[in-house]
N, C-alpha and C positions, 0 to 999 in steps of 0.2 A: 321829645317823648310826649305823648298825649296824656293829659291829666285824667284821673279817674272821673272827676266832675264833668269834663268834656265828653267822655265816653258815655256816661250815664245820660247827660242831656241829649246827646245824639240819639240814644235809644228812645227816650221820651218823645223826641220830635218825630221819629219814625212811627211810633205807636199812635201819636196824635194824627198823623197823616193817614194812617190806615183806618183809624176809627172814623175819620171824616168821609171816607169813601164807602162806608157801609150803608146799605139801604135803610130806610126808615122801617120801623116795626110793622106798620100797616102795609108795606110793600112786599114783605117776605112771602105771604101766601100766594102771591101771583108770579113768583119767579120760577123759571124753568129749572130743570135739574142742573144744567151746567152753570147757571148763574148762582144757584145755591152752593154748588161746589166751590165757586169762586169766593163766596162769602165765607165758607168754612176755611178756605185757605187764608183769607185775610185775618180771621180770628186766630188761626194757628200761628200766624206770623206775629200777632200781638202777644200771644202767650210766649213765643220764643223771645221777644223783646224783653218781657218781664223776667223771664228766666235768665237772660243775659245780664240784666241789671243785678239780680241776686248773686249770680256767679262772680261778677266783677267786685261787688261789695265784699263777698266772703273771701275772695282771693286777696283783696287789699288788706284784710284783717288776718291773713294767713290761717284761715279756717279750712281744713281739708274737705274736699268734696268726694262723694262716692264716685268710683270709676267703673262705669259699665254695669253689667248685670251681677258681677261678683260681689259688689259692695266694698271692694278694696278702696283704700284711701288714696287720693291723688293730691299732691301738693303742687 
């Protein structure tokens, strides 16, 4: 079984790799639409990684998370 620490470290590694691929601030104004869409996707994936870390941490502490749009609790 994979330890929580290993799962979280893997998420951090993925986030670091994604951030390293982002263009520099001064390059953004010159990007075409599809390149900007790619940047947005990378940022979204970083957000998902952070969300996964939070979910893993809460699950480890048996803290229920909202389930879908209804706000019901999920264990």
